N, C-alpha and C positions, 0 to 999 in steps of 0.2 A: 754628831752627839745622838745617842739614842732617848726618847722620850717614852715616860714611863705611861704605860695604857691603862687607864683605871676600868675597871669591871664594875659592873653595876647587876645586882639581883634583882631580877623582876619577879614577884611573888604572884603567882598565879592561882586564884582559888576556884575551887570547883563550886560548880551551882549546888547548894543546898537541895537533899532530896526530902521525902517526906520522913523516911526513916531517920532523916537526923534531925528533924524536929521532935520525931516521936521521943527522941534518946533527950533531946534537951529539955524537954519538958515533963520527963520520965513516966509515959502513958504508952499504949500500945498505936500502933499506925492505923487500926480500926479508929480509935478513939480521935485522932488527930483527921482522920476523913470526915467522922460525922461532923467537928467544929468548924472545919474550912465547908463543907457542902450544906451546913444547917440540916441535918437529916440525924434522927435520933437523938435523944438524949444524953446530955452531959452536963456533971456538977458545973456551978459558977464558978467554983476555983479550979475545977480542971480546965473551962474554957479560956479562963484569962491565962492560965498558964502555959497553953497551947499558942493562944495570940502573942504572948510575949517571945515565944519562941520563935516563932514566922516570923517576926519583925525583928529578930535579933541575928538570925540567919539569912533574913533577906530572902525567904523563901517562895517561891511563884510556881504555883502546880502548873505542870503540864496540861494544856487545852485541850490538844490533840487525844492525849492519852486518856483526861479523864472522861473526855467526850466518847469515845470507845469505850471505857468501862459503862457508864452511864448510859449509853446510846441516847446521848443529847449533850448539845453544846452550845456554844456562845458567838459560834464562827458562823460569819456569811461570806460566800464566795461573791468575787466580782471580776468579771471577765469583759474585759475593754479592747478596741482593734489594735489600738497603738499608743502607748504612753507618751511616745516622744513627740506626739501630736502635741502641742501647746493645750489644746481645747479640752482636752480628757484628763490632764492631772487636777485642773480646777473643779472637774466634775469629781473627781474621785476624793479628793478633799470633802466637798460636802457631804458625800457620803459618811467619810470615816469621822466626820465631827460628829454629824449625827448617830451614827452608832456607839462610839465612845458613849456620848451622854447616857444611853441607854444601856449601856455594859455590856455592847457586843465587841468582838474585834473582826476584822476583813484581813481576807486573803483574796491574792491578787493575781492575775495571768493575763499576758496580752495575746491576745489572735491572731494578729496579723489578716483580719479579715478571711481566715483558713478554718473551713469547717472542719478537718480532722483534729485541728489544733483546739477549735472550740469544744469538741466533744472530749477530748482529752483532758482539759481541763475541768469538764463536768465531771468525769470519773474520778479525777484526783481529789475533786471536792466533796461529792458523797464518799468517797472512801473517808475522808476524813471527818465527815459527819456532821456537814454546816447545816445550818438550820433552814438556810435559805438564799437564794441568788439573786444579783442584781448581772443584767448581762447585756450587751448592745451588739447583738447579733447580726449577722448578713444572712442567715439563711432564711431563702424566701419562703418555704414552706412549715418553717416551723417545728419540724419534726424531732429536733434536739430536745424540746422538752414533754415527748410524747413520754407519758408512764411516770412523769416526776411523781413524786411524793412528797415533795418540800415544797414551798412558796417562792416565785418566781416573779419578778418583775422587768419589765424591759425598758432601758436608757437611749434615748435616741433613736429611738427605733419603735414601729407598732405592730402589734399583732390584735386580731379582732377579739381573740379569745382570752388574752394575757392584760393583766394591769401594765399600763405602758406609761412612761413620762417623756415629753418631746416637746419641742418649741412649735412654733406656727409657720412651716416650711415656707406656705402659701404666701403669707403677709409678708416674708422677707424676700423672696424672688420680685414680687410684685413691689415693694420699697425701692430696691435695688436698681428695677427698672426704671420706676418713675421718677426718682430721682436725678437719674444720669440725664431724661429727657428733659425735664425742668429746668438743669444745667446746661444746657443747648449742646448735647451729643450730638452727631450725625451720622455716625458708622461705629457701632458697637458691637463687641466680640463677646462672647459668652464664652469663659470657661466652665465648661460642663460638669467636669468631674466622674468618678465611676457612676454609670447607669444603675448598675446593680444595687447601689446604696440607696432606699427608696426615699430618704430623708434630702440627700442630695438632688436627687432627682428630680423633686417634688419642687424644690426652689427653682430648678432650672425652668421647668415647664410653665410655672407661674411668671417668670419673667419672659420667656418668650410670648406668652398670652397678653402680656401687654404691650409687647414690641410691636404682635407682627400686623396689628391694624393702625402703625404709623408709616410715615415715609421715611424711618430712620432705614439705611443698611444695617443688617444683622448677619454675624457669621457666628460659628461655633465651632470650638476646640475642644476635644477631651486632655485631661490631666489627672495625675493620681493625686491624692491629698498630701503626699509627704514632700519633701523639698527635692528629693533628688528627681522624681518624676515632674514636678513644677519647673524645671529646669530646662528642660527639651521642650516644653510647651511655652514657656518664656521666649524663645529664641526664635520658634516657629512662628509665634503670633505678628511679631514685627515683618518675617518672610514673606508672609503669607498675606498680611493685610495691613502693608506701611500706613495705610491712611486713618488706622483705628485711631479715633479721638475718646472713646471710652471702654473700659473693662469691667467686667461683672465676673467676678471670680467666685471659683466654688466655695474655698477657705482664705484666712488671712494667710496661709502657708505660700498659697497660689500667687496672692496678691500680691506679697511681699516681693517674691522673686520677680514677678514681670514689672514691679515697679523697679526693682534695682536694675533690671536689663534696659529699661526705658531712658534712667539715669544715665547709664554708661554708654547708650547710645546718643544722648544729648538732648532728648526730648526733655522739653519743660514740662514739669506736672505743678500745677493742673492746665496751663495754659494750653499745653498741643495735647495731652490725654490724660483723661480723669480714671482713678482707679477704685473701685468698689470692692473689699474683703466681705469675709463673713467669719464670725466666731466673735471677734473682739477680743480676742488673746491678748496676755499684758505688754508683750513685744511691740505691738502696733503704734502704741503711744509713743514708742521711744523712736519711730522711725524719722527719717528726714526726707520729704516731708513726713509728719505722722499721717497714717493711713484712716482714711474713711470706712465707714465698715459697717455691717447688720449685726448687732448685738444679741446672742442667745445667752440667756441666763445660765450659766453652765453650774456655777455653786448652787444656787437655790433649783435648779434641775436634780442635782444629785442627792441634796437633803430631802428633796420631795420623793424621789425613788427610797430611799433609807426607811423614809416615815411610813410611807406605804409598805414595803414589805414590814416592817415590825409590825403593823396592825394586821397584815396577814398571819405572821408568824403568831401572834396573839388572838388568832382567829377573830377580829372584829369586823365589822360589814363596811364594806367600801361603799361613800356614797357616790362615786364615778370609778368606772375601770379608766377612763383615760384621762390623764392631767396635761392639758396642752397650754403651754407658755408665751407670753406674746413675746414678740422680737421688737427692737428700735434701732433709729439709724444713728450711728455716732458720727458727727461732722468732723474732719479734722481737715488736713493739707492737701489730700489728693483728690478732693471735686471743689469744683468753683463756686460761687453764689450764684444764686438764682439769678437768672436773667429778666 
């Protein structure tokens, strides 16, 4: 038996244009532009008619087109290394929430720690008339900022001459090392992370400085900050250093991957091996056992970077050029109680 097929008509409405608003309100395009932008005179009745037409048609001005016309916008560009790293979305959310309260919009790009991509995004943002930049760049000499005519703030990175927001990496590395020592670790492996990323390298150096004057055996392995990079390191650590009883990881992704490998090998956590991550991203509390980690206040760091950028856009004086957030230890199930 044949079944009758029903067809449905889907109505697709085009986005309203400024000409549509002008026609609905019975005024010229120039008048609509004056009312929307708050520039020039418009009679009160005319203004009300334009606003009513805007609301009826749900008109949204094209921010990019308007910025190109006025040579000014409410757009801010954000460049982060990798949005798939759970640390950065929380930071980006802090930026976006603050900017929205101030009437700004955010456009975003992933750099993948690649200098060419950073410069390409920077060029794209400038072509779209962004009024400011927040960027987490890996460029050591920071020539990417040469000849910039708009304000820029570094996030989770540092440069002497630019406003920057970051956390206390030396405190973080020191905390991780002291905690494992206090909990009886005798053979500690530090997963260093990319040495070219200054913040990651600083926390590694700080941990080493605490451990080098003790009788604890210390090993060092490198890992990328991503899950793919961490998998190789997780297998390697237990082959090279089977007696490791303490891990200081360069971030939570690496720590979680090593935790997974340790459990798969039948190691007891935290009895046989203790693991400390870094960042305190949201999934760490959901692991079993839940991951002990060093917390960076990512959301607050993003909010502060946006606040500083708005001050720079408004040409306000900054009390301090660098803002450093303290870190803290979040104790969960991958570390033992103090002996």
